[in-house]
C-alpha positions as CSV (number, residue, x, y, z in Angstrom):
1,M,107.5,98.3,112.6
2,A,105.5,98.4,115.4
3,T,101.4,97.5,114.7
4,I,98.4,100.1,115.0
5,H,96.6,99.6,118.4
6,D,93.2,99.7,117.3
7,P,92.2,100.5,113.7
8,R,89.0,101.8,115.1
9,R,90.9,105.0,115.9
10,V,92.9,104.8,113.1
11,E,89.2,105.6,110.9
12,A,88.1,107.7,113.8
13,F,90.8,110.6,111.9
14,A,89.0,109.6,108.8
15,E,85.3,110.3,110.2
16,I,87.0,113.8,111.0
17,T,87.5,115.0,107.4
18,R,83.8,113.5,105.5
19,D,82.5,115.6,108.5
20,L,84.5,118.4,107.7
21,G,86.7,117.8,104.1
22,I,90.0,119.4,104.3
23,C,91.1,120.6,107.8
24,F,92.7,123.8,107.5
25,G,94.2,126.0,111.0
26,G,96.9,125.6,112.9
27,D,98.5,125.9,116.1
28,Y,96.5,128.3,118.5
29,N,97.7,130.0,121.3
30,P,95.2,131.3,123.7
31,E,97.2,131.5,126.8
32,Q,99.8,134.5,125.2
33,W,97.0,136.9,124.6
34,P,94.0,138.4,127.0
35,R,90.1,137.3,127.1
36,P,89.2,140.0,124.6
37,V,91.3,139.1,121.8
38,W,90.0,135.3,121.9
39,K,86.5,136.2,120.6
40,E,88.1,138.0,118.0
41,D,90.1,135.0,117.1
42,A,86.8,133.1,117.2
43,E,85.4,135.2,114.4
44,L,88.1,135.3,112.6
45,M,89.4,132.1,111.7
46,V,85.6,131.6,110.7
47,R,85.8,134.0,108.4
48,A,89.4,132.7,106.9
49,G,87.5,129.2,106.9
50,V,89.4,127.4,109.9
51,N,87.8,124.4,111.3
52,L,91.0,122.9,113.0
53,V,93.2,124.2,115.4
54,T,95.6,122.7,117.9
55,V,95.6,124.1,121.1
56,G,97.7,123.8,124.9
57,V,101.7,123.1,123.2
58,F,103.2,125.1,125.2
59,S,100.6,125.9,127.7
60,W,102.3,124.1,130.7
61,A,103.1,126.8,132.9
62,R,99.9,128.3,133.0
63,I,97.8,124.8,133.6
64,E,100.2,124.2,136.2
65,P,101.7,127.2,137.6
66,S,103.0,125.8,140.7
67,P,103.4,121.6,141.2
68,G,99.6,119.8,141.2
69,E,98.3,123.1,141.3
70,Y,95.4,123.3,138.0
71,D,93.5,125.8,136.4
72,F,91.7,124.8,134.0
73,V,89.4,128.2,134.2
74,W,90.8,129.6,130.9
75,L,90.9,126.5,128.9
76,D,87.5,125.7,129.7
77,E,86.5,129.0,128.3
78,V,88.5,128.9,125.0
79,L,87.1,125.3,124.1
80,D,83.7,126.5,124.7
81,L,84.7,129.4,122.5
82,L,86.1,127.4,119.7
83,H,83.3,125.1,119.5
84,A,80.7,127.2,120.0
85,H,82.6,128.8,115.8
86,G,82.1,125.4,114.5
87,I,85.6,125.1,114.8
88,A,87.3,121.5,116.0
89,V,89.9,121.0,118.4
90,D,93.6,119.0,118.5
91,L,94.4,118.8,122.6
92,A,98.1,118.8,123.2
93,T,99.6,117.7,126.1
94,P,102.0,120.9,126.9
95,T,104.6,118.1,127.7
96,A,107.8,119.4,125.2
97,S,108.0,122.5,127.0
98,P,107.7,122.3,130.8
99,P,107.4,124.7,133.2
100,P,111.2,126.4,135.2
101,W,109.9,125.0,138.3
102,L,110.6,121.4,137.5
103,G,114.1,121.9,136.3
104,I,114.7,124.1,139.2
105,L,113.7,121.5,141.5
106,H,114.3,118.8,139.8
107,P,117.7,119.1,137.7
108,D,117.7,116.0,137.1
109,T,114.8,116.2,134.4
110,L,117.1,118.5,132.2
111,P,119.4,116.9,129.8
112,V,123.2,116.7,129.7
113,N,124.8,117.4,126.7
114,A,127.8,114.9,125.3
115,D,130.8,117.8,126.8
116,G,128.5,116.9,130.6
117,V,127.3,119.8,130.7
118,R,123.6,120.2,132.4
119,L,121.6,122.5,130.1
120,A,119.7,125.4,131.7
121,A,115.5,126.0,132.5
122,G,113.7,128.3,130.5
123,S,113.5,127.9,127.1
124,R,111.4,124.6,125.0
125,N,112.6,121.0,125.0
126,Q,114.0,121.1,128.7
127,F,113.7,117.9,129.7
128,T,115.3,114.0,129.3
129,A,113.4,110.9,127.9
130,A,114.9,108.6,130.6
131,S,113.6,110.8,133.5
132,R,111.1,109.1,136.1
133,V,110.5,112.4,137.4
134,Y,109.6,114.0,134.2
135,R,107.9,111.4,132.9
136,E,105.5,111.4,136.1
137,H,104.9,115.0,135.7
138,A,103.6,114.4,132.2
139,L,101.7,112.1,132.9
140,A,100.1,113.3,135.6
141,I,99.7,116.3,133.3
142,A,98.5,114.6,130.6
143,T,96.0,112.6,132.9
144,A,94.4,115.9,133.5
145,L,93.8,116.6,130.5
146,A,92.0,113.4,129.5
147,E,89.9,113.5,132.1
148,R,88.9,117.1,132.1
149,Y,87.9,117.1,128.0
150,A,88.2,113.7,127.1
151,A,84.4,114.1,126.3
152,H,84.7,117.2,125.5
153,P,82.7,117.7,122.4
154,G,84.9,120.5,120.7
155,V,88.1,118.0,121.1
156,R,88.5,115.7,118.3
157,M,92.3,115.1,118.2
158,W,95.0,114.5,120.7
159,H,98.1,116.2,119.9
160,V,101.1,114.3,122.5
161,G,104.1,116.5,123.0
162,N,105.4,118.7,120.2
163,E,108.5,117.6,118.4
164,F,110.5,114.6,119.8
165,G,114.1,115.0,119.0
166,Q,115.5,115.2,122.3
167,I,119.0,113.9,122.9
168,D,120.4,113.2,126.5
169,F,124.3,112.0,127.8
170,G,123.5,112.4,131.4
171,D,123.4,110.2,134.2
172,E,120.1,109.6,133.7
173,A,120.4,108.4,130.4
174,A,123.3,106.6,131.5
175,R,121.3,104.3,133.7
176,E,117.8,103.8,131.1
177,F,120.5,103.2,128.2
178,R,122.5,100.2,130.6
179,L,118.4,98.9,130.9
180,W,117.9,98.8,127.7
181,L,121.2,97.4,127.0
182,R,120.1,94.5,129.2
183,E,117.2,93.9,127.3
184,R,118.8,93.7,124.0
185,Y,121.8,91.3,124.6
186,D,120.9,89.3,127.9
187,T,124.4,89.4,128.6
188,I,127.8,90.8,129.3
189,G,129.3,88.6,127.0
190,A,127.0,89.3,124.1
191,L,127.0,92.3,123.8
192,N,131.0,92.4,123.8
193,E,130.6,90.4,121.3
194,A,128.0,92.6,118.4
195,W,130.0,95.3,119.9
196,G,133.7,93.7,119.1
197,T,135.2,95.3,121.9
198,L,138.4,93.6,121.8
199,V,139.6,96.6,119.7
200,W,141.0,98.9,121.3
201,S,140.9,97.4,124.6
202,Q,136.6,98.1,125.0
203,R,136.0,95.1,126.4
204,Y,133.5,95.5,129.5
205,R,133.1,93.3,132.6
206,D,129.8,94.3,133.5
207,F,127.1,96.7,132.0
208,D,127.1,99.3,134.7
209,E,131.1,99.9,133.0
210,I,128.5,101.5,130.1
211,L,128.2,104.8,129.5
212,P,126.5,107.0,126.2
213,P,129.0,107.8,123.9
214,R,130.1,111.4,125.7
215,R,132.6,113.3,124.3
216,M,136.1,110.6,124.1
217,P,139.5,111.2,123.0
218,Y,139.0,110.0,119.5
219,L,136.4,108.4,118.0
220,V,133.8,106.5,119.5
221,N,133.0,102.5,118.8
222,P,130.0,103.0,115.9
223,A,128.4,99.7,117.0
224,Q,128.1,101.5,120.8
225,S,127.2,104.6,118.5
226,L,124.5,102.7,116.7
227,D,122.9,101.5,119.9
228,F,122.2,104.6,121.4
229,R,120.4,106.1,118.8
230,R,118.2,103.2,118.8
231,Y,117.7,103.9,122.4
232,T,117.7,107.5,122.4
233,S,114.0,106.5,119.8
234,W,113.1,104.1,122.1
235,A,113.2,107.2,125.0
236,L,111.5,109.1,123.3
237,Q,109.1,106.9,121.6
238,R,108.1,105.3,125.1
239,V,106.9,109.2,126.4
240,F,105.0,109.2,123.4
241,T,103.3,105.8,124.1
242,E,102.7,106.0,128.1
243,Q,101.0,109.9,127.8
244,R,98.8,108.6,124.8
245,D,98.3,105.1,126.7
246,A,97.1,108.1,130.0
247,I,95.1,109.4,127.8
248,R,92.8,106.4,126.8
249,A,92.5,105.0,130.2
250,T,90.5,108.1,130.7
251,G,87.9,107.3,127.8
252,A,88.9,109.2,125.3
253,T,88.3,107.7,122.0
254,Q,89.2,110.6,119.5
255,P,92.5,109.8,117.0
256,I,96.0,110.3,119.1
257,T,98.8,111.5,117.6
258,T,102.2,113.4,117.6
259,N,104.2,115.9,115.2
260,F,107.3,113.9,113.3
261,M,109.9,116.3,111.6
262,G,110.8,114.3,108.7
263,F,113.7,112.5,107.7
264,E,115.0,114.4,111.8
265,P,117.9,111.4,112.4
266,L,117.4,111.3,116.5
267,T,113.4,109.5,115.8
268,D,113.0,106.2,113.8
269,L,109.9,106.8,112.5
270,W,109.4,103.0,111.3
271,E,109.1,101.6,114.4
272,W,107.1,105.5,115.4
273,A,104.6,105.1,113.2
274,G,102.3,102.2,113.9
275,D,101.7,104.1,117.4
276,V,99.8,106.7,116.7
277,D,96.4,106.9,115.2
278,V,97.5,108.9,112.3
279,V,100.5,110.1,110.7
280,A,101.6,113.9,111.2
281,D,104.6,116.3,109.9
282,D,106.1,119.6,110.5
283,Q,107.6,120.7,107.5
284,Y,109.6,123.7,106.5
285,P,111.2,123.3,103.1
286,D,114.3,126.4,102.7
287,H,112.9,127.8,99.2
288,A,116.3,129.5,98.8
289,A,117.2,125.9,98.1
290,A,116.9,124.9,94.1
291,T,115.6,121.1,95.0
292,S,113.0,122.2,97.7
293,S,110.1,121.4,96.1
294,S,111.4,117.9,94.6
295,D,112.9,117.4,98.7
296,I,109.7,118.5,100.6
297,A,107.9,115.9,98.4
298,L,110.1,113.1,99.3
299,V,109.4,114.0,102.6
300,Q,105.2,113.9,101.8
301,D,105.7,111.0,100.3
302,L,107.8,109.1,103.5
303,M,104.5,110.8,105.7
304,R,101.6,109.0,103.1
305,S,104.6,105.8,103.4
306,L,104.7,105.3,107.1
307,G,100.4,105.2,107.2
308,H,100.8,102.8,104.6
309,G,98.9,104.7,102.1
310,R,96.3,106.6,104.3
311,P,95.8,110.3,104.4
312,W,98.3,112.1,106.7
313,V,98.5,115.8,108.7
314,L,100.5,118.2,107.2
315,M,100.6,119.3,111.3
316,E,103.2,122.9,110.9
317,Q,104.2,124.8,108.1
318,A,105.0,128.8,107.7
319,V,102.8,130.6,105.8
320,S,106.3,132.8,105.4
321,A,108.8,133.4,106.6
322,T,110.0,131.2,109.4
323,S,112.8,133.1,111.9
324,W,115.2,130.2,112.7
325,R,117.0,130.5,109.9
326,A,120.1,132.8,109.4
327,H,118.7,134.3,106.8
328,N,115.0,134.1,106.1
329,L,113.6,134.1,103.1
330,P,109.0,135.0,102.5
331,K,107.1,132.8,100.8
332,N,104.3,134.9,98.4
333,R,101.1,134.1,98.3
334,D,101.4,131.6,95.3
335,R,104.2,129.3,97.0
336,A,102.3,129.1,100.2
337,R,99.5,127.7,98.3
338,L,102.0,125.4,96.4
339,D,102.8,124.4,99.7
340,S,99.8,123.4,100.8
341,L,98.7,121.7,97.6
342,Q,101.6,119.8,97.1
343,A,100.7,118.4,100.2
344,I,97.6,117.3,99.7
345,A,99.0,116.0,96.7
346,R,100.7,113.6,98.4
347,G,98.7,112.4,100.5
348,A,97.3,114.7,103.4
349,D,94.1,115.6,104.9
350,A,95.1,118.1,106.8
351,I,96.8,121.4,105.9
352,C,97.9,123.4,109.3
353,F,100.0,125.9,110.1
354,F,102.1,127.9,112.8
355,Q,100.6,129.6,113.8
356,W,97.3,131.3,113.7
357,R,97.8,134.3,115.6
358,Q,101.8,135.8,115.5
359,A,103.3,136.0,118.8
360,R,104.3,139.3,120.1
361,T,107.0,138.2,122.5
362,G,109.2,136.1,122.8
363,A,111.7,133.7,120.9
364,E,109.2,133.3,117.7
365,R,108.3,136.8,117.2
366,F,108.5,137.7,114.2
367,H,108.0,133.8,112.8
368,S,105.1,134.1,110.0
369,A,101.4,133.6,111.2
370,L,97.7,133.0,109.2
371,L,97.2,136.1,111.1
372,P,100.1,138.3,111.8
373,H,101.3,141.9,113.8
374,A,99.3,143.8,111.0
375,G,96.9,141.8,111.7
376,A,93.2,140.8,109.5
377,D,94.2,143.9,107.0
378,S,96.8,142.4,105.6
379,E,98.1,140.3,102.4
380,V,98.4,137.8,104.5
381,F,95.4,137.5,106.3
382,A,93.9,137.9,102.8
383,S,95.8,135.2,101.0
384,T,95.0,132.8,104.4
385,C,91.2,133.5,103.0
386,D,91.5,132.1,99.8
387,L,93.6,129.1,101.4
388,G,90.5,128.2,102.9
389,A,88.4,128.3,100.0
390,D,91.0,126.1,98.3
391,M,90.2,123.8,101.0
392,R,86.6,123.6,100.5
393,R,87.0,123.2,96.8
394,L,89.2,120.4,98.0
395,R,86.9,118.1,99.4
396,P,85.9,116.1,96.6
397,V,89.6,114.6,97.3
398,V,89.7,113.5,100.9
399,G,90.4,110.2,101.5
400,A,92.2,109.4,98.3
401,P,94.5,107.5,97.9
402,V,97.9,107.9,96.1
403,E,99.0,105.1,94.2
404,A,102.8,103.7,93.4
405,S,104.4,101.5,91.7
406,V,107.7,102.5,92.8
407,A,109.8,101.5,96.4
408,L,112.4,103.3,98.0
409,L,114.4,101.7,100.4
410,F,114.9,104.0,103.8
411,D,116.7,103.4,107.1
412,W,117.0,105.1,110.0
413,P,119.3,102.5,111.5
414,S,121.5,101.8,108.3
415,R,121.4,106.5,108.1
416,W,122.9,106.1,111.5
417,A,125.2,103.3,110.8
418,A,126.9,104.6,107.5
419,D,127.2,108.5,109.4
420,E,129.6,107.0,111.5
421,P,133.4,108.6,111.4
422,G,136.1,106.7,110.1
423,R,134.5,105.7,106.8
424,P,135.7,106.1,103.6
425,T,134.6,109.6,102.8
426,R,132.5,111.3,105.2
427,R,130.9,113.2,101.2
428,L,128.7,110.2,100.9
429,D,125.6,111.2,102.9
430,T,122.7,108.8,102.7
431,L,119.3,111.3,102.4
432,E,121.2,113.4,100.0
433,Q,121.4,110.2,98.0
434,V,117.9,109.1,98.7
435,Q,116.9,112.8,97.9
436,R,119.0,112.8,94.3
437,W,117.2,109.7,93.5
438,H,113.6,110.2,94.2
439,R,114.2,113.5,92.3
440,A,114.7,111.4,89.0
441,L,110.6,110.1,89.9
442,W,109.4,113.7,90.5
443,R,110.7,114.8,87.4
444,R,108.6,111.8,85.6
445,G,105.7,111.9,87.3
446,I,106.1,108.5,89.1
447,A,104.4,108.3,92.3
448,V,107.3,106.2,94.8
449,D,106.3,105.1,98.2
450,L,109.7,104.6,101.1
451,V,110.0,101.2,102.2
452,R,111.9,100.0,105.3
453,P,114.2,97.3,104.6
454,G,112.9,93.8,104.6
455,A,108.9,95.0,104.4
456,D,106.9,93.2,101.9
457,L,107.8,94.5,98.1
458,S,104.6,92.6,96.1
459,A,102.7,95.6,94.7
460,Y,106.1,97.3,93.8
461,R,107.7,97.0,89.6
462,T,110.9,98.6,90.8
463,V,112.2,98.5,94.0
464,L,115.2,101.5,94.7
465,V,118.0,100.8,97.0
466,P,120.0,104.2,96.6
467,H,122.2,103.4,99.6
468,T,121.5,101.2,102.4
469,Y,124.7,100.4,104.5
470,I,123.1,97.6,106.6
471,I,120.9,95.2,104.9
472,E,119.9,91.8,106.6
473,K,118.8,88.4,105.5
474,D,115.6,89.2,105.8
475,A,115.9,92.0,103.4
476,A,118.1,90.4,100.5
477,A,115.5,87.7,100.8
478,T,112.8,90.2,99.5
479,L,115.1,92.2,97.2
480,R,115.6,88.8,95.7
481,A,112.4,87.8,95.3
482,A,111.5,91.0,94.2
483,V,114.0,90.7,90.8
484,G,112.8,86.8,90.7
485,R,108.9,87.5,90.4
486,G,109.7,90.1,87.5
487,A,110.7,93.2,89.3
488,S,113.3,95.8,88.2
489,L,115.6,96.4,90.8
490,V,118.7,99.6,90.9
491,V,121.3,99.6,93.8
492,G,123.5,102.1,95.0
493,P,127.2,101.7,96.3
494,F,128.2,101.4,99.5
495,S,125.0,99.4,99.8
496,G,125.2,96.2,101.7
497,V,128.1,96.5,103.8
498,A,127.1,96.1,107.4
499,D,125.3,94.0,110.0
500,V,122.9,95.0,112.3
501,H,125.8,96.0,114.9
502,A,127.6,97.5,112.2
503,G,130.3,95.2,111.9
504,I,131.4,94.6,108.3
505,L,130.3,91.6,106.6
506,T,133.2,89.7,105.5
507,G,133.7,88.5,102.1
508,R,133.0,90.2,98.2
509,S,130.6,92.7,98.5
510,P,128.3,93.0,99.1
511,V,128.3,89.9,100.3
512,L,124.3,89.2,100.7
513,L,123.0,90.6,97.4
514,R,126.6,89.4,95.5
515,D,124.6,86.9,93.3
516,L,121.2,88.7,92.6
517,L,123.5,91.7,91.3
518,G,125.7,89.2,89.8
519,I,129.4,91.7,90.3
520,S,131.0,91.4,94.1
521,G,133.7,93.9,94.9
522,E,136.6,94.0,97.2
523,E,137.1,97.8,97.6
524,W,135.5,100.9,98.3
525,V,137.9,103.7,97.8
526,G,136.8,108.3,97.4
527,L,137.2,109.7,94.7
528,P,139.1,112.5,93.8
529,D,137.4,116.3,93.2
530,E,137.1,116.1,89.8
531,P,134.4,113.8,88.4
532,T,136.1,110.2,87.1
533,P,135.4,110.3,83.5
534,V,132.9,106.4,82.8
535,A,133.0,105.0,79.1
536,V,130.1,103.7,78.3
537,E,129.8,99.6,76.5
538,R,128.0,99.3,73.5
539,A,125.8,96.7,75.5
540,W,124.3,100.1,77.1
541,A,121.9,101.1,74.1
542,T,120.0,103.6,76.1
543,A,123.7,105.9,77.6
544,P,124.0,109.2,78.2
545,A,126.0,111.4,76.4
546,R,128.4,111.5,79.8
547,V,129.1,109.3,82.6
548,E,131.3,110.7,85.1
549,A,131.6,109.4,88.9
550,S,132.8,111.2,91.9
551,I,132.0,110.7,95.5
552,L,133.5,106.9,96.0
553,G,133.5,104.2,93.8
554,E,134.2,100.1,94.0
555,R,136.9,98.4,92.6
556,L,134.4,95.6,91.1
557,R,133.9,92.6,88.6
558,A,131.5,90.9,87.0
559,D,130.0,87.5,88.0
560,G,127.8,87.1,85.6
561,A,126.6,90.1,84.8
562,D,126.5,92.7,81.6
563,V,128.9,95.2,81.8
564,L,127.1,99.2,81.4
565,A,130.3,100.9,82.0
566,R,133.6,100.9,83.4
567,F,135.8,103.5,85.6
568,R,138.6,105.0,82.6
569,A,141.1,106.8,84.8
570,G,142.4,106.7,88.4
571,H,142.5,103.8,90.9
572,L,139.7,102.3,89.4
573,Q,140.7,102.7,85.5
574,G,138.5,99.5,83.8
575,A,136.7,98.2,86.5
576,P,132.6,97.7,86.3
577,A,131.1,100.8,87.3
578,I,127.6,99.8,86.3
579,T,126.4,96.3,85.2
580,R,122.8,94.7,84.7
581,H,122.0,90.8,85.4
582,R,119.0,89.3,84.4
583,V,117.7,87.1,87.2
584,G,114.5,85.0,86.7
585,D,111.3,87.0,85.1
586,G,113.1,90.4,86.2
587,T,116.7,92.6,86.0
588,A,119.7,94.0,88.6
589,W,121.2,97.5,88.5
590,Y,124.3,98.1,89.8
591,L,126.2,101.1,90.5
592,G,129.7,101.0,91.5
593,A,129.6,104.7,92.6
594,V,128.0,107.8,92.6
595,M,127.2,108.2,88.9
596,S,125.9,112.3,88.0
597,D,122.2,112.9,87.3
598,E,122.6,111.9,83.9
599,A,124.1,108.5,84.6
600,L,121.3,108.1,87.3
601,A,118.2,109.0,85.1
602,A,119.4,106.9,82.5
603,V,119.8,103.6,84.8
604,L,116.2,104.7,86.0
605,D,114.7,104.9,82.7
606,D,116.0,101.3,82.0
607,A,115.0,99.8,85.4
608,L,111.7,101.3,84.9
609,D,110.7,100.5,81.9
610,A,111.9,97.1,82.0
611,A,109.3,96.9,84.5
612,G,106.5,99.0,82.5
613,V,106.7,102.1,84.7
614,A,105.3,105.3,83.1
615,G,104.2,108.6,84.4
616,V,101.1,110.5,84.7
617,L,101.7,112.5,81.9
618,P,102.2,111.8,78.1
619,D,105.8,113.5,78.6
620,R,108.8,111.0,80.1
621,V,110.2,113.9,81.8
622,L,107.8,116.8,83.0
623,P,108.9,120.7,81.7
624,D,111.2,121.8,84.4
625,D,109.9,122.6,87.9
626,V,106.2,121.0,87.0
627,E,105.2,118.6,89.1
628,A,102.0,116.2,88.4
629,V,100.9,114.2,90.8
630,Q,97.4,111.1,90.4
631,R,95.9,111.2,93.8
632,G,92.4,109.1,93.2
633,E,90.8,110.4,90.6
634,A,92.3,113.8,90.6
635,L,95.5,115.1,89.6
636,F,97.5,117.7,90.5
637,L,99.8,119.9,88.6
638,L,102.2,122.6,90.1
639,N,104.6,124.6,88.7
640,H,107.3,125.4,91.1
641,G,109.5,127.7,88.7
642,E,109.4,131.4,87.6
643,A,108.3,130.4,83.8
644,M,105.6,129.6,81.9
645,R,104.5,126.0,81.2
646,H,103.0,123.7,78.3
647,I,101.8,120.4,79.5
648,T,99.3,118.2,77.4
649,V,97.0,116.5,79.6
650,P,94.7,114.1,78.6
651,G,90.6,115.3,78.4
652,P,88.1,116.5,78.9
653,R,88.5,117.8,82.6
654,R,87.8,119.9,85.1
655,D,89.7,122.3,87.4
656,L,87.9,122.4,91.2
657,L,90.2,125.6,92.0
658,S,89.0,127.2,89.3
659,D,86.0,125.7,88.0
660,A,88.0,125.6,84.4
661,D,87.2,123.1,81.6
662,V,90.2,121.9,79.8
663,D,91.1,119.9,77.9
664,G,94.4,118.3,75.3
665,R,97.5,121.3,75.3
666,L,97.3,123.7,79.0
667,T,99.3,126.3,80.0
668,L,100.4,126.7,83.4
669,A,101.7,130.5,84.7
670,P,104.6,130.6,87.2
671,G,103.4,129.4,91.1
672,A,100.2,128.3,89.5
673,A,98.4,125.1,90.4
674,M,95.7,123.1,88.4
675,V,93.4,120.1,90.2
676,L,91.8,118.3,87.6
677,I,89.2,115.9,87.6
678,E,87.5,113.6,84.7
679,R,84.9,115.1,84.0
680,H,82.9,111.5,84.3
681,A,84.3,111.2,88.1
682,E,82.0,113.7,88.7
């Protein structure tokens, strides 16, 4: 992970929240509206409790209508108006959406897709990170903005670009990809060795022969594809850091960030995280999905983990419906409130939305906003004002940590490599497995940090590896050390399969972990559509009533581990399916297949019990749809479901949201939330 350049800039965000409390607001696009609307906006923001807005994300064509001709008069007025009303500004470089003139004058700034089609100007994201011309223009406008506004008292943060996730397969990308490969491998011989290019006669004579993985007659070399993904993330990161450094060069001291997009597959956020002064994320869970609440909790744990536990920014979310899904379900008032409270529970100190005023024209005209088309006389704006009041009540939570004793391994290059075609099954999805394992902890009220393979695990009593396809020697060593000092380790199937270049590690698998796990395998197989029954051995005292396997299994043998369950039928009949191995002061479990939810939960419970890890409430499993998170002195209780739930909490406590006293048994209504503080903590 990249290192944070200046700890003082990290502290700068904490200074903002000490001043403002929980930051509350969203994207503001005044360039889309006439001047008389601006004053109304500022007055309504004050009424709603808004204290932070992001300005300028899509304003490049307004600021620079023609090359080198800047118009800052309107932006001067907007920033002065917001500052006069006590509203802080997160000022954006507008470089995510170049004006049409850039693509028309310089077609090489436009991206090319895998089929060789150059995409047209006129939408958004119409740039390639490889283009030197694009980057020069982006740096020029970023510098001009910073020179003008670095000392403006209303500008409290900087926001570079927007939702980095663009990809390009054109000639500009080919040129830059080759330079990146030369830096990485030095010689073409080293690249040929790493990529295994003797397969299918792919051996290269020179770096100049290499292209991005464009559309090909058949499968792409997985090592080439993996490195192009690494390059793409690096190229986008360079766009961010160039503009960040240009802003800093003007003397700007405010924290600088950009908005991540959760597990978005084109950026390796472990590499990016150290380059932002505060982690920020855009979150749009699909509430039509039954698992949306637990899935977004995983994303929020990732954001907190990327910042090493420091508070983060929820930069965008929807107050009601989005407009880009095929069918867009609205949120009601309770759901919008729960989404914000959930983020705060998991470490956010800023709750923002896209956007402040709903757009009248353009592609996002039906995307909800804090101030809808109907205006202030609306249910949505009333809920905005109520949410602003909630944010003020939660000021005591600002800066508080979420302490976790469970680590969950996740890595972007491992996910990229595992997603390549030509494997035993396409049904095994890394993120889906991470979500399943995390969901079991979510249902138990147990906090989880996500960690990169090879990271220090000394702070964790339980370590989970749902599916990490690439495991290198340093990562294997940290897992071995964790178990040796007494931690519980649970490893899922098809982990530790490949090296850093996506080449298969030869020998009985998982090659670097088999001594730790006390098992070894010789074959990975896709399992039939019908679940494969698994027989539980007497050694597994806490086994569930039914254990089944699906998707992918492994032909294993026990090399010192206790066998807890075996396959009962099919190609793997009789082979170990779940094992346990005591090593040093700890224990390691291995799942030789994708196990049913009940079986997975039982294994995780065993591991948690062995490590002495428990949830924040007395019950091992929380009532359905209830989320419980301890952040500092505050216990967050959220009912995401549609039924009344009864919970016992240690008391006496006071609810920060309602100011009510609670003690012992309480009832949580559908869509309700409580944030409980022990009375002595006040």
